[in-house]
C-alpha positions in Angstrom: 37.4 95.8 16.7 38.0 92.8 19.0 34.8 93.6 20.9 32.8 93.5 17.7 34.3 90.1 16.7 33.4 88.5 20.0 29.9 89.8 19.7 29.5 88.5 16.2 30.7 85.0 17.3 28.2 85.1 20.2 25.4 85.9 17.9 26.4 83.1 15.5 26.6 80.6 18.3 23.1 81.5 19.5 21.7 81.0 16.1 23.3 77.6 15.7 21.9 76.5 19.1 18.4 77.5 18.1 18.8 75.6 14.8 20.0 72.5 16.6 17.1 72.8 19.1 14.6 73.1 16.3 16.0 70.1 14.3 16.3 67.7 17.3 12.6 66.9 17.7 12.4 65.8 14.0 15.4 63.6 14.4 14.0 62.1 17.6 10.7 61.3 15.9 12.6 59.7 12.9 14.5 57.5 15.3 11.3 56.5 17.1 9.6 55.6 13.8 12.7 53.5 12.9 12.5 51.6 16.2 8.7 51.0 15.8 9.3 49.7 12.2 12.0 47.3 13.4 9.9 46.0 16.3 7.0 45.4 14.0 9.2 43.4 11.6 10.7 41.3 14.4 7.2 40.6 15.7 5.9 39.6 12.3 8.9 37.2 11.8 8.4 35.5 15.2 4.6 35.1 14.9 3.8 31.6 13.4 1.8 31.7 10.2 -1.6 30.2 10.4 -2.8 27.9 7.6 -5.8 29.0 5.6 -9.1 27.3 6.3 -8.9 25.3 3.0 -5.4 24.0 3.6 -4.7 20.7 5.2 -1.5 19.1 6.7 -0.8 15.4 6.6 -1.5 13.5 9.8 1.2 11.1 10.7 -1.3 8.9 12.5 -3.8 8.7 9.6 -4.2 5.5 7.7 -4.7 5.0 4.0 -8.2 3.8 3.2 -6.8 1.7 0.3 -4.9 -0.5 2.8 -7.9 -1.3 4.9 -9.4 -4.7 4.3 -12.8 -6.3 5.1 -13.6 -9.8 6.4 -14.6 -10.7 2.9 -11.2 -9.6 1.6 -9.2 -11.5 4.2 -11.4 -14.6 3.7 -10.8 -14.5 -0.1 -7.1 -14.0 0.3 -6.9 -16.9 2.8 -8.8 -19.3 0.7 -7.0 -18.3 -2.5 -3.6 -18.8 -0.8 -4.6 -22.2 0.6 -5.9 -23.2 -2.8 -2.5 -22.4 -4.4 -0.6 -24.3 -1.8 -2.9 -27.3 -2.2 -2.4 -27.4 -6.0 1.4 -27.0 -5.6 1.8 -29.7 -2.9 -0.5 -32.3 -4.5 1.1 -31.7 -7.9 4.6 -32.1 -6.4 3.4 -35.4 -5.1 2.1 -36.3 -8.5 5.5 -35.8 -10.0 6.9 -38.1 -7.4 4.3 -40.9 -7.7 2.8 -40.8 -11.2 4.4 -42.2 -14.4 1.5 -41.1 -16.6 2.8 -38.4 -19.0 -0.5 -36.5 -19.2 -0.8 -36.4 -15.4 2.8 -35.3 -15.0 2.4 -32.5 -17.6 -0.8 -31.4 -15.9 1.0 -31.4 -12.5 3.9 -29.4 -13.9 1.5 -26.8 -15.3 -0.3 -26.5 -11.9 3.0 -26.0 -10.0 4.1 -23.3 -12.4 0.9 -21.3 -12.7 -0.1 -21.6 -9.0 3.3 -20.5 -7.9 3.0 -17.4 -10.1 -0.5 -16.8 -8.7 0.9 -17.1 -5.1 3.5 -14.5 -5.8 1.0 -12.0 -7.1 -1.4 -12.6 -4.2 1.5 -12.3 -1.7 2.4 -8.8 -3.1 -1.2 -7.6 -2.7 -1.4 -9.0 0.8 1.9 -7.4 1.9 0.7 -4.0 0.7 -2.4 -4.5 2.9 -0.5 -5.7 5.9 -2.2 -9.1 5.8 -0.3 -12.3 6.6 -1.3 -15.1 4.2 -1.5 -18.7 5.6 1.5 -20.9 5.2 -0.4 -24.2 5.3 -3.1 -25.7 3.1 -5.8 -25.7 5.8 -7.8 -28.6 7.3 -10.3 -28.6 4.4 -7.6 -29.4 1.9 -5.5 -31.7 4.1 -7.8 -34.6 3.5 -7.0 -34.7 -0.2 -3.3 -34.6 0.4 -3.5 -37.4 2.9 -5.6 -39.5 0.5 -3.0 -39.1 -2.3 -0.2 -40.0 0.0 -1.9 -43.4 0.7 -2.4 -44.5 -2.9 -0.2 -45.3 -5.9 -0.2 -46.3 -9.5 -3.4 -45.8 -11.5 -5.3 -45.4 -8.3 -3.2 -42.3 -7.6 -3.8 -40.9 -11.1 -7.5 -41.2 -10.6 -7.5 -39.8 -7.1 -5.3 -36.9 -8.2 -7.4 -35.9 -11.2 -10.6 -36.3 -9.3 -9.1 -34.2 -6.5 -8.1 -31.5 -9.0 -11.6 -31.4 -10.3 -13.2 -30.9 -6.9 -10.5 -28.4 -5.8 -10.8 -26.2 -8.8 -14.6 -26.2 -8.6 -14.4 -25.0 -5.1 -11.7 -22.4 -5.9 -13.6 -21.1 -9.0 -16.7 -20.6 -6.8 -14.6 -18.6 -4.3 -13.2 -16.4 -7.1 -16.7 -15.8 -8.6 -18.1 -15.0 -5.2 -15.5 -12.3 -4.6 -16.0 -10.8 -8.0 -19.7 -10.5 -7.2 -19.4 -9.2 -3.7 -15.8 -7.9 -3.2 -15.0 -4.2 -3.4 -11.2 -4.0 -3.1 -9.9 -3.0 -6.5 -6.5 -4.8 -6.1 -8.2 -8.1 -5.2 -10.8 -7.7 -7.9 -8.1 -7.2 -10.5 -6.3 -10.3 -9.2 -9.5 -12.3 -9.3 -10.3 -11.2 -12.8 -6.8 -12.2 -13.9 -6.6 -15.6 -12.2 -10.2 -16.9 -12.4 -10.0 -17.7 -16.2 -6.9 -19.8 -15.4 -8.8 -21.7 -12.6 -11.6 -22.3 -15.0 -9.2 -23.6 -17.6 -7.6 -25.9 -15.0 -11.0 -27.2 -14.1 -11.9 -28.1 -17.7 -8.6 -29.9 -18.2 -9.1 -31.9 -15.0 -12.6 -32.8 -15.9 -11.5 -34.1 -19.3 -8.6 -36.1 -17.8 -10.9 -37.5 -15.0 -13.2 -38.9 -17.7 -10.2 -40.8 -19.2 -9.0 -42.5 -15.9 
């Protein structure tokens, strides 16, 4: 009886060994597939994605075409700024030297409106990285020098005549830019300010005829 029991256990053990041998290749293959899958996932994660042909990435060194200016743009901004400065400085002188009420009212209006114009132009120029002049320029200095040398009614006449000539020149610059200039910001500025310049010119011409 003991002999038969040992024999039976030996047979069972052999059968289990065969079963284990048969199942091992399948397990090994499953483990190999798992390793391959994991390796493919890691490789996919570490490989940088390529942008599609139609996509574009911003270039830090690129410049905005809207901020580029031409010689015509800078010339217009320079002359418009110098015109504003001339009107402001000569009109401040008028408030100091003239006692004529009409002349003083005109001068106050010039200071107020040309100061506002200067601020608008300064904002546009800053956005375009262009430095506006801080002086009236040699062409306008002659008028300021002349006004500094006269007084009384002679000053009133010289001031109003100077305003007429200055606004004629300024209006021509504005009209020239509106005909030739392409920058939309500056064209918008010129369209807004040129009617005021024309109005100032008409006022100056009427007052010049009185003095």
